[in-house]
C-alpha positions as CSV (number, residue, x, y, z in Angstrom):
1,M,268.8,131.2,-0.3
2,A,270.1,133.7,-2.8
3,T,268.3,135.2,-5.7
4,I,268.8,137.8,-8.4
5,L,269.4,141.5,-7.8
6,F,269.3,144.2,-10.4
7,Y,270.9,147.5,-9.8
8,S,272.7,150.6,-10.5
9,V,274.9,152.4,-8.0
10,N,274.2,155.9,-7.0
11,K,277.0,158.4,-7.3
12,T,277.0,158.5,-3.5
13,A,274.9,157.3,-0.7
14,Q,274.5,160.9,0.4
15,T,272.8,161.7,-2.9
16,T,270.3,158.9,-2.2
17,A,269.7,160.1,1.3
18,R,268.9,163.6,0.0
19,R,266.6,162.3,-2.7
20,C,264.8,159.9,-0.4
21,L,264.5,162.0,2.7
22,G,265.2,165.5,1.7
23,S,265.7,167.9,4.6
24,Q,263.6,165.7,6.9
25,L,266.5,163.4,7.4
26,K,269.3,165.9,7.4
27,G,272.1,164.4,9.4
28,L,271.0,160.8,8.9
29,A,274.1,158.7,8.5
30,S,274.4,157.6,4.9
31,A,275.8,154.7,4.3
32,G,269.8,140.7,-0.9
33,E,270.5,137.7,-1.2
34,S,267.7,139.6,-2.8
35,L,264.2,138.4,-3.4
36,S,263.7,139.3,-7.0
37,P,264.4,136.6,-9.7
38,L,262.5,138.8,-12.1
39,S,264.1,140.9,-14.7
40,S,267.4,142.2,-16.2
41,A,269.6,144.9,-14.8
42,H,270.4,148.3,-16.1
43,S,273.6,150.0,-14.9
44,R,277.3,149.7,-14.4
45,S,278.7,147.0,-12.2
46,V,280.8,148.0,-9.2
47,P,282.8,145.5,-7.2
48,L,281.7,145.3,-3.6
49,L,285.0,144.0,-2.3
50,T,288.5,145.1,-3.0
51,G,292.0,144.2,-2.0
52,T,291.9,140.6,-3.3
53,R,294.9,138.6,-4.5
54,W,295.6,135.3,-6.1
55,L,298.1,132.8,-4.8
56,S,299.3,129.7,-6.5
57,R,301.7,127.0,-5.2
58,G,302.0,124.1,-7.6
59,T,298.6,122.5,-7.8
60,K,297.3,124.4,-4.7
61,V,295.3,127.5,-5.6
62,R,293.9,129.9,-3.1
63,F,291.9,133.1,-3.6
64,M,292.4,135.4,-0.7
65,S,290.9,138.7,0.3
66,H,293.1,141.2,2.1
67,G,295.5,138.3,2.6
68,T,293.9,136.9,5.7
69,A,291.4,134.3,4.6
70,G,292.0,130.7,5.5
71,R,294.3,131.2,8.5
72,S,294.2,129.2,11.7
73,A,294.5,130.6,15.2
74,S,298.2,130.2,15.0
75,G,298.3,132.4,11.9
76,K,299.4,129.5,9.6
77,T,297.8,129.5,6.2
78,R,295.5,126.6,5.5
79,R,297.0,124.1,3.1
80,G,295.1,123.1,0.0
81,A,292.2,125.5,0.8
82,L,290.4,126.9,-2.2
83,A,288.9,130.3,-1.4
84,L,285.9,131.3,-3.4
85,G,285.3,134.9,-4.4
86,G,281.8,136.2,-4.0
87,A,280.4,139.3,-2.5
88,A,277.2,138.1,-1.6
89,A,271.7,131.7,1.8
90,V,268.5,116.7,13.8
91,T,269.0,112.6,18.6
92,A,265.4,112.6,19.8
93,A,265.6,115.3,22.5
94,A,268.5,117.7,22.6
95,A,269.9,117.1,26.1
96,V,267.7,119.5,27.8
97,A,269.2,118.8,31.2
98,G,272.7,119.5,29.8
99,F,271.5,122.8,28.4
100,L,269.8,123.9,31.7
101,A,272.9,123.0,33.6
102,N,274.9,125.4,31.5
103,T,272.2,128.0,30.8
104,D,274.2,130.7,32.4
105,H,276.3,130.8,29.2
106,F,273.3,131.9,27.2
107,Q,271.9,134.1,29.9
108,R,275.0,136.2,29.9
109,A,275.2,136.2,26.1
110,E,271.5,137.1,25.8
111,M,272.0,140.1,28.0
112,A,275.0,141.2,25.8
113,T,273.0,140.8,22.6
114,R,269.6,142.1,23.7
115,V,268.1,144.6,21.3
116,P,266.4,147.7,22.7
117,R,262.7,147.4,22.1
118,T,261.4,150.8,22.9
119,A,260.6,151.6,19.3
120,K,259.3,148.1,18.7
121,E,256.7,148.4,21.4
122,T,254.9,151.2,19.6
123,E,255.9,150.2,16.1
124,E,252.5,150.2,14.4
125,E,251.7,153.8,15.5
126,G,255.4,154.9,15.6
127,D,256.7,157.6,13.4
128,I,258.2,156.2,10.2
129,L,260.8,159.0,10.0
130,E,262.0,158.4,13.5
131,R,262.3,154.6,12.9
132,C,264.3,155.3,9.7
133,R,267.1,157.0,11.8
134,G,268.2,153.6,13.1
135,F,268.6,152.0,9.7
136,M,271.9,151.1,8.0
137,S,270.9,153.3,5.1
138,P,267.8,155.4,4.1
139,P,265.0,153.0,3.0
140,V,264.7,151.9,-0.6
141,T,261.3,153.6,-1.0
142,D,261.0,157.4,-0.8
143,I,260.2,158.3,2.8
144,N,257.2,160.5,1.7
145,V,255.7,157.5,-0.1
146,L,256.2,155.3,3.0
147,Q,254.5,157.9,5.2
148,E,251.5,158.3,2.7
149,R,250.9,154.5,2.6
150,K,252.0,153.5,6.1
151,D,248.9,151.2,6.5
152,E,249.7,149.2,3.4
153,M,251.4,145.8,3.8
154,R,254.3,146.7,1.4
155,T,255.2,149.6,3.8
156,K,254.9,147.5,6.9
157,M,257.1,144.8,5.4
158,E,259.8,147.2,4.1
159,M,260.1,148.8,7.5
160,L,260.4,145.3,9.1
161,I,263.2,144.1,6.8
162,M,265.1,147.4,7.1
163,E,264.9,147.1,10.9
164,T,265.9,143.4,10.8
165,Q,268.9,144.3,8.7
166,A,270.0,147.1,11.0
167,E,269.5,145.2,14.3
168,F,271.5,142.2,13.0
169,C,274.3,144.2,11.4
170,K,274.8,146.2,14.6
171,A,274.8,143.1,16.8
172,L,277.5,141.6,14.5
173,E,279.5,144.7,14.5
174,K,279.5,144.8,18.3
175,V,280.9,141.3,18.7
176,D,283.4,141.6,15.8
177,G,284.6,145.2,16.2
178,G,284.4,145.7,12.4
179,K,282.1,147.7,10.3
180,F,279.8,146.7,7.4
181,K,280.3,148.2,4.0
182,V,276.9,149.6,2.9
183,D,276.2,149.4,-0.8
184,R,273.0,150.9,-2.2
185,W,271.8,149.8,-5.7
186,D,268.9,150.8,-7.9
187,R,267.0,148.8,-10.5
188,K,265.9,150.6,-13.7
189,E,262.6,148.8,-13.8
190,G,261.7,149.9,-10.3
191,G,263.1,149.7,-6.7
192,G,266.5,148.7,-5.5
193,G,268.3,147.4,-2.5
194,I,270.9,147.8,0.2
195,S,273.7,145.2,0.6
196,C,275.7,145.2,3.8
197,V,278.9,143.2,3.7
198,M,281.7,142.7,6.3
199,Q,284.7,140.7,5.2
200,D,287.9,139.6,7.0
201,G,286.7,140.7,10.4
202,K,288.1,139.5,13.7
203,V,285.2,137.0,14.2
204,F,283.5,136.8,10.8
205,E,285.3,135.8,7.7
206,K,282.4,137.0,5.6
207,A,279.0,138.4,6.8
208,G,276.4,139.7,4.4
209,V,272.9,141.1,5.2
210,N,270.9,142.2,2.2
211,V,267.6,144.1,1.7
212,S,265.8,144.4,-1.7
213,V,262.6,146.1,-2.6
214,V,261.8,145.8,-6.3
215,S,258.8,146.3,-8.6
216,G,257.8,146.0,-12.3
217,N,256.3,143.4,-14.5
218,L,257.1,139.7,-14.1
219,T,259.1,138.1,-16.8
220,E,257.5,135.1,-18.5
221,E,260.2,132.8,-16.9
222,A,259.4,134.1,-13.5
223,A,255.7,133.7,-14.0
224,K,256.3,130.2,-15.2
225,Q,258.3,129.3,-12.1
226,M,255.5,130.6,-9.9
227,R,252.8,128.7,-11.8
228,S,254.8,125.5,-11.3
229,R,254.3,126.0,-7.6
230,G,250.5,126.2,-8.1
231,K,250.1,129.9,-8.5
232,V,247.2,130.9,-10.9
233,L,248.3,134.1,-12.4
234,K,246.2,136.0,-15.1
235,G,247.8,139.1,-16.4
236,K,246.4,142.0,-18.4
237,D,247.7,142.2,-21.9
238,G,250.3,139.6,-20.9
239,K,251.7,141.8,-18.1
240,L,251.8,141.0,-14.3
241,P,252.8,143.9,-12.2
242,F,254.6,142.9,-9.0
243,V,256.2,144.1,-5.8
244,A,258.8,141.9,-4.1
245,M,260.9,142.6,-1.0
246,G,262.9,140.7,1.5
247,V,265.9,140.6,3.9
248,S,268.5,137.8,3.6
249,S,271.7,137.0,5.4
250,V,274.6,134.4,5.5
251,I,277.3,134.6,8.1
252,H,280.5,132.6,7.9
253,P,282.6,132.9,11.1
254,K,286.4,132.2,11.2
255,N,286.3,129.9,14.3
256,P,285.0,126.4,13.4
257,H,283.2,126.2,16.8
258,I,280.9,129.1,15.8
259,P,278.2,127.9,13.3
260,T,277.3,129.5,10.0
261,V,273.8,131.0,10.0
262,H,271.4,131.9,7.2
263,F,268.0,133.6,7.3
264,N,265.6,135.1,4.7
265,Y,262.2,136.7,5.1
266,R,260.3,138.0,2.1
267,Y,256.9,139.3,0.7
268,F,255.5,139.1,-2.8
269,E,252.5,140.8,-4.3
270,V,251.2,140.4,-7.9
271,E,248.4,142.4,-9.5
272,E,246.1,140.4,-11.9
273,E,244.0,141.6,-14.8
274,D,240.9,142.5,-12.8
275,G,243.0,144.6,-10.4
276,S,242.9,142.1,-7.6
277,K,246.2,141.2,-5.8
278,Q,247.7,137.9,-4.9
279,W,250.2,138.0,-2.0
280,W,252.3,135.6,0.0
281,F,255.1,135.5,2.5
282,G,258.1,133.2,2.7
283,G,261.2,132.8,4.8
284,G,263.1,130.9,7.4
285,T,266.3,130.6,9.6
286,D,268.7,127.7,9.6
287,L,272.0,126.8,11.3
288,T,275.0,125.1,9.8
289,P,277.5,124.1,12.5
290,V,280.9,122.4,11.9
291,Y,280.6,120.4,15.2
292,I,277.5,119.3,17.1
293,D,276.9,121.2,20.3
294,K,273.6,120.0,21.7
295,E,273.2,123.0,23.9
296,D,273.5,125.3,20.9
297,A,271.1,123.2,18.8
298,F,268.6,123.2,21.7
299,H,268.9,127.0,22.1
300,F,268.6,127.8,18.4
301,H,265.6,125.5,17.8
302,K,263.9,126.4,21.1
303,T,264.1,130.1,20.2
304,L,262.5,129.5,16.8
305,K,259.9,127.2,18.3
306,D,258.8,129.8,20.9
307,A,258.3,132.3,18.1
308,C,256.2,129.9,16.1
309,D,254.2,128.7,19.1
310,K,252.9,132.2,19.6
311,H,250.9,131.8,16.4
312,H,250.1,128.1,15.9
313,P,251.3,124.9,17.6
314,Q,251.9,123.2,14.2
315,H,254.0,125.9,12.7
316,Y,257.3,124.7,14.2
317,P,257.0,121.0,13.5
318,D,255.8,121.6,10.0
319,F,258.3,124.3,9.0
320,K,261.1,122.4,10.7
321,K,260.4,119.4,8.5
322,W,260.2,121.6,5.5
323,C,263.6,123.1,6.3
324,D,265.1,119.6,6.6
325,R,263.7,118.7,3.2
326,Y,264.8,121.9,1.4
327,F,268.4,122.1,2.6
328,Y,269.3,118.6,1.6
329,V,272.3,117.9,-0.6
330,R,270.9,115.0,-2.6
331,H,274.1,113.9,-4.3
332,R,275.8,113.6,-0.9
333,G,272.8,112.1,1.0
334,E,273.1,114.6,3.8
335,S,271.6,117.9,5.0
336,R,273.4,121.2,4.7
337,G,273.1,121.8,8.4
338,I,270.9,121.0,11.4
339,G,268.0,123.0,10.1
340,G,265.7,125.4,11.7
341,I,262.4,126.6,10.0
342,F,261.5,127.2,6.3
343,F,258.2,128.1,4.7
344,D,257.0,129.6,1.4
345,D,253.8,130.7,-0.3
346,L,252.2,131.4,3.1
347,D,248.9,133.3,2.5
348,S,246.5,132.2,5.2
349,P,244.6,132.8,7.4
350,N,244.9,136.5,6.5
351,Q,247.5,139.0,5.6
352,E,247.8,140.6,9.1
353,E,248.1,137.3,10.9
354,V,250.8,136.0,8.5
355,F,252.7,139.2,8.7
356,S,252.6,139.0,12.5
357,F,254.1,135.5,12.3
358,V,256.8,136.6,9.9
359,K,257.6,139.5,12.2
360,S,258.0,137.2,15.2
361,C,260.4,135.0,13.2
362,A,262.4,137.9,12.0
363,R,262.8,139.1,15.6
364,T,264.6,135.9,16.5
365,V,267.6,136.4,14.3
366,V,269.7,138.1,17.0
367,P,268.6,136.1,20.1
368,C,268.8,132.7,18.4
369,Y,272.3,133.2,17.0
370,L,274.4,135.8,18.9
371,P,274.4,134.0,22.3
372,I,276.0,131.0,20.4
373,V,278.6,133.3,18.9
374,Y,279.5,134.8,22.3
375,K,279.6,131.4,23.9
376,H,282.3,130.2,21.5
377,L,284.0,133.5,20.9
378,N,287.3,132.5,22.6
379,D,287.3,128.7,21.8
380,S,290.6,127.5,20.6
381,F,290.8,125.2,17.6
382,T,293.4,123.0,15.9
383,D,294.5,122.8,12.3
384,E,292.5,119.6,11.9
385,E,289.3,121.3,13.1
386,K,289.9,124.1,10.6
387,D,290.4,121.6,7.8
388,W,287.0,120.0,8.7
389,Q,285.4,123.4,8.6
390,Q,286.7,123.9,5.1
391,V,285.3,120.5,4.0
392,R,281.9,121.4,5.4
393,R,282.0,124.7,3.7
394,G,282.5,122.8,0.4
395,R,279.2,121.1,1.0
396,Y,277.6,124.5,1.7
397,V,278.9,125.7,-1.7
398,E,277.6,122.6,-3.4
399,F,274.1,123.1,-2.1
400,N,274.0,126.8,-3.1
401,L,275.3,126.3,-6.6
402,V,273.5,123.0,-7.4
403,Y,270.1,123.1,-5.7
404,D,269.3,126.6,-4.4
405,R,266.4,127.9,-6.6
406,G,267.4,131.6,-6.4
407,V,271.1,131.0,-7.2
408,K,270.3,128.7,-10.2
409,F,267.8,131.2,-11.6
410,G,270.1,134.1,-11.1
411,L,273.2,132.6,-12.8
412,A,271.0,131.7,-15.8
413,T,269.6,135.2,-16.2
414,P,271.4,137.8,-18.3
415,G,272.1,141.1,-16.5
416,S,271.8,139.8,-13.0
417,R,274.1,141.0,-10.2
418,I,276.4,138.1,-9.8
419,E,278.4,139.5,-6.9
420,S,275.3,139.7,-4.7
421,I,273.9,136.3,-5.9
422,L,277.2,134.7,-4.7
423,M,277.4,136.7,-1.5
424,S,276.3,133.5,0.3
425,L,279.5,131.7,-0.5
426,P,282.4,131.6,2.0
427,L,285.7,133.1,1.3
428,T,287.4,129.7,1.8
429,A,286.4,126.1,1.2
430,R,288.0,122.7,0.7
431,W,287.4,119.5,-1.3
432,E,289.3,116.3,-0.4
433,Y,289.0,113.2,-2.5
434,M,287.0,110.4,-0.8
435,H,287.0,112.2,2.5
436,E,285.3,110.3,5.4
437,P,285.9,111.0,9.1
438,A,287.1,108.2,11.4
439,K,284.4,106.4,13.4
440,G,283.9,107.7,16.9
441,T,285.2,111.2,16.2
442,R,283.3,114.5,16.6
443,E,283.5,114.8,12.8
444,A,281.7,111.5,12.4
445,E,279.1,112.6,15.0
446,M,278.4,115.7,12.9
447,L,278.1,113.7,9.7
448,D,275.6,111.3,11.4
449,A,273.4,114.3,12.4
450,L,273.4,115.5,8.8
451,R,272.5,112.1,7.4
452,N,269.8,111.5,10.0
453,P,268.0,114.8,10.8
454,K,267.1,115.0,14.5
455,D,264.5,116.7,16.7
456,W,266.4,119.0,18.9
457,V,263.5,120.2,21.0
């Protein structure tokens, strides 16, 4: 899911680092879909991505970045592909025996993508300053403020989303060989964010991993949207102070045998007229393959299920069903992908237990996805398979622009950061009139799984 971001760009990331960390972090390297559908922006807009060019051949139009989008393994440009600009969000059992027979694929890949956990093991009592050194950028909130309120949930969540961003970005850079562009932004009303984008890499056509930490007063439209979900909000003098933060990512690989992945984990806090605070968490991770690979589906869902089962046996089945319902393209009668987990407004049994669950889910983003990437890294593909990927990406675009709550809200709100809202869109996509795959093909198998969601574990 994508939502609205509001920002201004610092003169340099170094300036931000000095302001946030002072001399304490001297030498720290400087460098959503965001969570905040809440207010209007203040500042100048700076394009995230450059080097784009338009190509037109008769009725075929293609928007390309750096001239490499939409090419097959042979280097030929995809015909009839419409590339979209945007910097920027199941059979009964999943062939367990087949997966186990080939589990060495994932064992080798998991070893290659394992994230060091030394800092994680002592996270709660660990030094905030030391943990910040591994981030893609200095945190959004001033380091001194984080240290002063290290026991508050807003600090714990900000540290989690910054660490999730850094771990995922570094894992992607390792497999791709490219580097993320780190773009810091500020919001006049309070807070800001860090957008990390890698485009036209060797493996990933577009990869975005965003963090936002924003605060201020809820707009009436935002409060209305929350009340429609059952929230009872009573402000003082018509004002509802809030804090919202989250990490979100969408990854679009070049190879059609490597799936697209999306995840988002977020926290919201609202102060009411009597000074009490309402809080809740939301999030999820889902997979959108171009072709069905039962081993991949089993691995992805099993990783998520294991994380959920540590906290409650009903979490995975409930949140898996919620994911299938949410990521449904109604006008096509099919799901966007093969699902995963999705939840929102989670506020029980208590704050620490919910945070612990969210933390377990966030820690799966590398192990549930990167082994699949490594497994298919050198898979060859045909022009026809690339065409099918483009068609499926068209469906991805349709869901994000037509149904996604955050995107719809963002596009309708003046002053929003459009580039980051549309970060979830792929560089290239394709729409064919009355397209239907032939029966008995792998494309037809994929479509059947999307029209009839399955239980993969």
